[in-house]
C-alpha positions in Angstrom: -29.7 15.2 -57.1 -27.9 13.1 -59.7 -24.8 13.0 -57.5 -26.8 11.6 -54.6 -28.3 8.8 -56.7 -24.9 8.0 -58.2 -23.3 7.7 -54.8 -26.2 5.5 -53.6 -25.8 3.2 -56.6 -22.1 2.9 -56.0 -22.7 2.3 -52.3 -25.1 -0.6 -53.0 -22.8 -2.2 -55.5 -19.8 -2.0 -53.2 -21.9 -3.5 -50.4 -22.8 -6.5 -52.6 -19.1 -6.9 -53.8 -17.9 -6.7 -50.2 -20.3 -9.4 -49.1 -19.3 -11.7 -52.0 -15.5 -11.1 -51.5 -15.6 -11.8 -47.8 -17.7 -14.9 -48.3 -15.3 -16.3 -51.0 -12.3 -16.0 -48.7 -11.3 -19.0 -46.7 -10.5 -18.2 -43.0 -7.0 -18.4 -41.5 -6.6 -21.9 -40.1 -9.5 -23.3 -42.1 -7.9 -26.7 -42.2 -8.7 -29.6 -39.9 -6.1 -28.6 -37.3 -7.7 -25.2 -37.0 -11.0 -26.8 -35.9 -9.2 -28.4 -32.9 -7.1 -25.4 -31.8 -4.1 -26.2 -33.9 -2.2 -23.9 -36.2 0.5 -23.0 -33.7 2.9 -22.0 -36.4 0.8 -18.9 -37.3 1.3 -15.6 -35.6 -1.4 -14.0 -33.4 -3.2 -12.4 -36.3 -2.5 -15.1 -38.9 0.5 -15.7 -41.0 1.8 -12.8 -43.1 2.2 -14.2 -46.6 1.7 -12.4 -49.9 -1.7 -10.8 -50.1 -4.1 -12.6 -52.4 -6.4 -11.0 -54.9 -9.4 -11.5 -52.6 -7.7 -9.8 -49.7 -6.8 -6.8 -51.8 -10.3 -6.7 -53.2 -11.7 -6.7 -49.7 -9.5 -3.8 -48.6 -10.4 -1.7 -51.7 -14.2 -2.5 -51.2 -14.0 -1.6 -47.5 -12.3 1.8 -48.3 -14.9 2.6 -51.0 -17.7 1.6 -48.7 -16.5 3.9 -46.0 -16.0 6.8 -48.4 -19.5 6.4 -49.9 -21.0 6.2 -46.4 -19.3 9.5 -45.5 -20.4 11.0 -48.7 -24.0 9.9 -48.2 -24.1 11.3 -44.7 -22.8 14.7 -46.0 -25.3 14.8 -48.8 -28.1 14.3 -46.3 -30.5 12.6 -48.7 -30.5 15.4 -51.2 -33.9 16.7 -50.2 -32.8 20.2 -49.2 -35.7 20.7 -46.8 -35.7 20.9 -43.1 -36.6 17.8 -41.0 -40.1 17.9 -39.7 -41.7 15.9 -37.0 -45.0 14.1 -37.5 -46.2 15.9 -34.3 -46.0 19.2 -36.2 -48.9 18.1 -38.4 -51.3 17.1 -35.6 -54.3 19.3 -35.0 -54.8 20.7 -31.5 -53.1 20.0 -28.3 -53.7 16.7 -26.5 -56.0 17.0 -23.6 -55.6 14.8 -20.6 -58.3 12.3 -19.8 -60.7 13.3 -17.0 -60.0 11.8 -13.7 -62.6 10.6 -11.1 -62.6 12.5 -7.8 -60.8 10.9 -5.0 -62.7 8.9 -2.4 -63.5 10.8 0.8 -61.3 10.2 3.8 -63.1 8.3 6.5 -63.6 10.1 9.8 -61.8 8.9 12.8 -58.3 8.4 14.0 -56.5 9.1 10.8 -53.9 11.7 11.8 -50.2 11.2 11.6 -48.6 10.3 14.9 -45.4 12.0 16.2 -42.5 9.8 17.4 -43.4 10.7 21.0 -47.0 9.6 20.5 -45.8 6.3 19.0 -43.5 5.6 21.9 -46.4 6.4 24.4 -48.8 4.0 22.6 -46.1 1.3 22.5 -45.5 1.7 26.3 -49.2 1.4 26.9 -49.4 -1.8 24.9 -46.4 -3.3 26.8 -48.0 -2.3 30.1 -51.2 -4.1 29.1 -49.3 -7.2 28.2 -47.6 -7.2 31.6 -50.9 -6.9 33.4 -52.4 -10.0 31.8 -50.8 -13.2 32.9 -49.1 -15.2 30.2 -50.8 -18.5 29.5 -48.7 -21.6 29.0 -48.8 -23.0 25.5 -51.2 -25.8 24.8 -49.8 -29.3 24.3 -49.7 -30.6 20.8 -52.5 -33.0 19.9 -51.5 -36.7 20.0 -51.8 -38.9 17.0 -54.7 -41.4 16.9 -54.2 -44.5 19.1 -51.4 -43.0 21.3 -51.8 -42.3 25.0 -50.4 -39.3 26.8 -47.2 -40.0 28.8 -47.7 -39.8 32.6 -46.9 -36.3 34.1 -43.3 -35.9 35.4 -43.2 -35.4 39.2 -40.8 -32.9 40.6 
């Protein structure tokens, strides 16, 4: 248990140090030319000069952070008990809510039609349309104050 709390304390301290060290560093191309896309003399990932103290501290803090993270996942919280679900502590099984009975189906023509019956009814409807003469469309109403043009003679 003491080992777990020691690793957690180191982990929190390394997190704080890592944040401070990263924030203290100036970015590559942090001059005025970097803001306008300049800095063409640097390589793709920045110039490789001698590493400063802050960059070395960042590397060390990152490695320690990863190691403490792995150690904490291996220790598993140090409780030594199995993981339980909150559902294991509930009393009784959940019962579904009662449902209302379905509305009765109205009597009448509510059966499913076969494709042949659909074609037959469609043919009957088309035959009815052919029997009744088509009426010509009504002319559009004229605006107020306008007279209808004289009919065209053929």
